[in-house]
N, C-alpha and C positions, 0 to 999 in steps of 0.2 A: 502492501498500501505507500502512495507516496507520503515523502513525510515521517512515517511513522516507523522508526526500525526494529521498533521490537509491539510486532504484534503479537495478541493469545488469543493460540487457538483451542477453538470450544471444538468439546468433540458430542456433545447431543445435539444432530444437525436441525434438531425446528430451534435451537434455539445460536445464539449469533453466534455467526461464524470470525469473529474478526471480533471482538472489540478493540479501542485506540487505550492505546497503555499508560494510562492514567489514572490517577491513586480508585475513583469517583469517572468509569468511563460516563464522555456525553455523548456518543453513537455507539448505536448498536446499529453494529455489521450484519443485514443477513440476504445469507444464498435467494436468490428469487426462483428460487425452484426448490423451496421447504414449503410444507405444508401449510396454514391458516396458524396463527399462535391455538392460547386458549380461549376459550371462549367464555364474554361477560355478559354483564347482562345489561341492560338500556340505560338501565337508567348510571348503568359505570359511566358508559360514553357520555352522556349528556355533565357525567360532575369535568368533562375536561375542555375548555372553553376556547377554543379556533376562530380568531378571528382573524381581517381580511387587515390588509394597512400597506403606506408605502411608504418606503423610503426615503427620508424625509435628507439622509447625513452618511457616509459610512467616509473612513480609512481606517488605514492601515494601523496594526493594535501593534504596535513590534519589542511588548513590554511579558507577549502572551509566550509559552512554552514552544506554543504547535502557530506556522503560521498560519492569521484571522484576525477578522475586517474589526471594527466596533459602530454597529449600526442606531440610531437614533429612527426612532421608524412611527409616524403618528397613525395609531387606530380611529382617529378621532373623536367628536367630547367622550363622550362614556367614557372609553379607555382615556384616550389624552394618549402625546407621546413616549417611550420608552425604548427605555436604551440594549438590547441585547450586542456577541459579542457571540460572532462565526466564525466560521471554518471554509469559509466556503471561497478559500486565495484561486484554486485551481483553474472554476471556466466564470470567474468575475473579478470584473477592480475596483474599486470603488468607483469608477464617474460610472460603470456600466450599471450599475449600481444604485442611484442613485433615479429619485421616480416609481423604479420597480413596488407590483406587487406583491407583496408575502401574504403570509397564513403562516401564525405564532402562538403556540401558549400562550395564552397571559393570565392562567393565575396556578401556575411555578412560583413558590418562593422563588424571590431573588440572590440568584447566587457571587458567590465571589471569586472575578477568576482574577491573582495581582492584582492590579491596585484596580480592573473593574468592579462595576457591579454590574453587572447579569441581568433585565431585570423579564423576561422573554425569550419563548427557548423557539427558533427562527422552523418550521418546518421543512423538509425535504429529503431528498431519494438518494440513494452512492447508488453511480456511475459502474459501469464495471470493471473498471480501476477501485470503487471506495474514496472517490470523489463525491463531495456534495452535492444537488442543479437543485435546486428550491422549489419548491412548492409553489402557486400562489391561482389568485382565480383565473380563467382563461378569457372571461367578462369582466362588464366595471361591475360593478357592489362597490359599496360608500367603504370609507375606511370605519371600520369599528362592527360591516357586516361579519355575526357569529354563525361559526360552518354549522347548516345545518342536514 
């Protein structure tokens, strides 16, 4: 995996086959051909607050252990502006991120990543090399629209 010198292999085929080597993994990468995960109840899904937003600022995060960007995202008047650290440097530059529509989990507790407090988890999918490709709405929805 690019930029990850020490991946941890996991034997369970339904579990992640590669976890980024940090104390608390930020990303779990799954093989595309693994079976669906454990069944959950609909109420479990409803507890995860996924919102659409627009990136309004992006800059490099040189203090991060792995290449990352610091993002500021506008989620509209209900959620407001939030910050996120994202390891998405393989496919994006700060210039291409500004104005991009993204989806993020806005109700996880904030995480301190070095000197930066990440308030939301921006969502994406791992490509064939493990680099993250952002998820976002493909039609116009207002900032703050909740996934339903």
